C-alpha positions in Angstrom: -3.6 -23.2 12.7 -4.6 -26.0 13.8 -7.7 -27.1 15.4 -5.7 -27.0 18.8 -6.1 -23.5 20.8 -9.7 -23.1 19.2 -12.5 -22.7 21.0 -16.5 -23.6 19.4 -17.7 -19.9 17.3 -20.0 -18.2 19.4 -24.5 -18.3 19.1 -23.1 -14.5 18.8 -22.7 -12.2 16.3 -19.8 -10.7 17.6 -16.6 -10.2 15.6 -14.3 -11.0 17.7 -13.7 -13.5 21.4 -13.7 -10.3 24.5 -13.4 -11.2 28.0 -14.0 -14.6 29.7 -12.8 -16.6 26.6 -10.2 -18.6 26.8 -8.9 -21.2 23.9 -8.0 -18.7 21.8 -5.8 -15.6 21.1 -7.3 -12.6 21.8 -6.4 -8.5 20.3 -3.9 -6.7 22.4 -6.3 -3.9 23.6 -9.5 -6.2 24.2 -12.9 -4.5 23.6 -12.2 -1.3 22.7 -9.8 -3.1 20.0 -12.2 -5.6 18.7 -14.8 -2.5 18.3 -12.6 -0.7 16.3 -11.0 -3.7 14.4 -14.8 -5.2 13.9 -16.3 -1.6 13.1 -13.2 -1.9 10.0 -14.9 -5.5 9.2 -18.5 -4.1 9.6 -17.6 -0.8 6.6 -15.7 -3.6 4.1 -19.5 -5.6 4.2 -17.1 -8.1 5.8 -19.0 -11.2 7.9 -17.7 -12.8 11.3 -15.4 -15.8 11.9 -16.1 -16.3 15.1 -20.3 -16.4 14.5 -21.5 -19.8 13.6 -24.4 -20.3 12.0 -26.0 -22.3 8.9 -25.0 -19.3 6.5 -21.5 -19.6 7.0 -20.9 -23.4 7.4 -17.6 -23.2 5.4 -14.2 -22.9 6.2 -12.5 -19.8 6.4 -9.3 -17.9 6.5 -9.1 -14.1 7.0 -5.6 -11.9 7.2 -6.6 -8.5 8.1 -4.3 -6.1 8.2 -4.1 -3.0 10.6 -1.4 -0.6 9.2 -1.8 2.3 11.9 -3.3 4.9 10.0 -3.3 3.3 6.5 -5.4 1.8 5.0 -6.9 -1.2 7.2 -7.5 -4.0 3.9 -8.8 -7.8 4.9 -8.1 -11.1 2.6 -10.0 -13.5 3.4 -10.4 -17.9 1.6 -13.7 -19.0 1.5 -13.5 -23.0 0.6 -16.3 -24.2 -0.3 -17.8 -27.7 0.3 -16.9 -29.2 -3.2 -13.4 -28.2 -2.8 -13.0 -24.9 -4.7 -11.9 -21.6 -2.7 -12.9 -17.7 -3.3 -10.2 -14.9 -2.4 -12.5 -11.2 -1.1 -9.9 -8.9 -1.1 -11.3 -5.7 0.7 -9.6 -2.1 1.3 -10.4 0.9 2.9 -9.5 4.8 1.8 -9.2 6.0 5.6 -7.9 3.9 9.3 -10.2 5.1 11.9 -9.5 8.4 12.6 -11.3 10.9 11.3 -10.2 14.7 9.8 -10.7 17.7 12.0 -13.9 19.6 10.7 -13.2 22.7 8.3 -14.9 25.6 9.0 -18.3 26.3 6.8 -18.1 22.3 5.4 -19.8 20.1 6.2 -18.6 17.6 8.5 -17.4 14.1 7.2 -19.7 10.5 8.9 -17.8 8.3 9.8 -19.7 6.4 7.3 -18.5 8.7 4.4 -14.7 8.0 6.0 -14.5 4.5 6.3 -16.5 4.0 2.4 -14.2 0.9 0.0 -11.7 1.7 -1.9 -10.9 -1.8 -3.3 -14.0 -4.3 -3.4 -13.0 -7.8 -5.5 -12.8 -11.7 -5.4 -11.6 -14.4 -7.0 -11.5 -17.9 -7.8 -8.6 -20.0 -6.2 -7.8 -23.2 -7.5 -7.1 -25.9 -5.3 -2.6 -25.9 -5.6 -3.0 -21.8 -4.0 -5.7 -23.4 -1.3 -3.9 -25.1 -0.3 -0.8 -23.0 -0.1 -2.2 -20.4 1.9 -3.9 -23.0 4.3 -0.3 -24.8 5.0 0.6 -21.0 5.8 -0.8 -20.5 8.3 -0.8 -23.8 9.9 2.1 -22.5 9.9 1.7 -19.2 12.5 2.5 -19.9 15.4 -0.2 -20.2 18.5 0.2 -18.3 21.2 3.0 -16.9 19.6 6.1 -16.0 21.6 6.5 -12.8 18.8 3.7 -10.5 20.6 4.4 -8.0 22.4 3.1 -6.3 25.3 1.1 -3.2 25.0 4.1 -1.6 26.6 5.8 -2.8 23.4 3.7 -1.2 21.3 5.4 1.2 18.6 3.8 1.8 15.4 0.7 0.1 16.3 0.1 -1.6 13.5 -1.8 -5.1 13.8 -1.4 -8.5 11.5 -4.6 -10.1 13.3 -5.8 -13.9 12.0 -8.3 -16.0 11.9 -9.7 -19.2 11.2 -13.1 -21.0 11.4 -12.9 -24.7 10.4 -15.4 -27.4 11.4 -16.8 -25.2 13.6 -13.9 -24.0 15.5 -12.5 -20.6 16.0 -9.2 -19.1 15.9 -7.6 -16.1 16.3 -3.8 -14.0 16.5 -3.4 -10.7 17.3 0.9 -9.6 16.3 0.8 -6.4 17.4 4.0 -4.7 15.3 5.9 -7.1 13.8 4.3 -10.4 13.2 6.7 -13.3 13.6 8.4 -15.2 10.5 5.7 -17.5 9.7 2.9 -14.8 10.4 4.6 -12.2 8.2 4.7 -14.6 4.9 1.3 -15.3 5.0 0.3 -12.2 5.5 2.4 -11.1 2.5 1.0 -13.8 0.1 -2.4 -13.6 0.5 -2.4 -9.5 -0.2 0.7 -9.5 -2.1 0.8 -12.2 -4.7 -2.8 -13.6 -4.3 -5.0 -10.1 -3.8 -2.4 -8.1 -6.2 -3.3 -5.5 -3.8 -0.2 -2.6 -4.6 1.7 -1.6 -1.8 4.9 -0.2 -2.1 7.8 -1.6 0.1 8.4 1.4 2.2 4.9 1.2 3.1 4.7 -2.3 4.7 5.4 -1.7 8.2 
């Protein structure tokens, strides 16, 4: 994802840009989706890439895979000043929809429902860092493959973000990612993070 079609990072702590932001991508359902995807990232302990600040001045790339009712997955690459990199992998044990209350049992809270089931970090060599950057730079922006709301089918989202040189980019593929986006996302989740996902669960 090149520097073009980006916006300066925000003074606010929002996870995603919403109404009134131009020059970068947006989430298909606007503020409503920004709220629920942001809730996933908050429960994962993930930072905002859209926000500015000295504490998050490093280059960062993130793939958030929201597979409808499946477990949300976030894989984030942080590139440090010395050129080294760290990969953070977080998976929630459930998606947002809470189970119906069961008579005689305590109602499940959102904090318990959106617990992290996988949380790990990995140091990456230079070659793998460059692979991630190259794959991100191949993702089209804006996406010609993006689906309109009326065309959505299974409800999955392939959300890619980057913060480079104080500028933020976002692209959200609804249902069907482009070939470049699919390759980048699966490389981060399967090849680097080694998250065990059966082929029939990739959609």
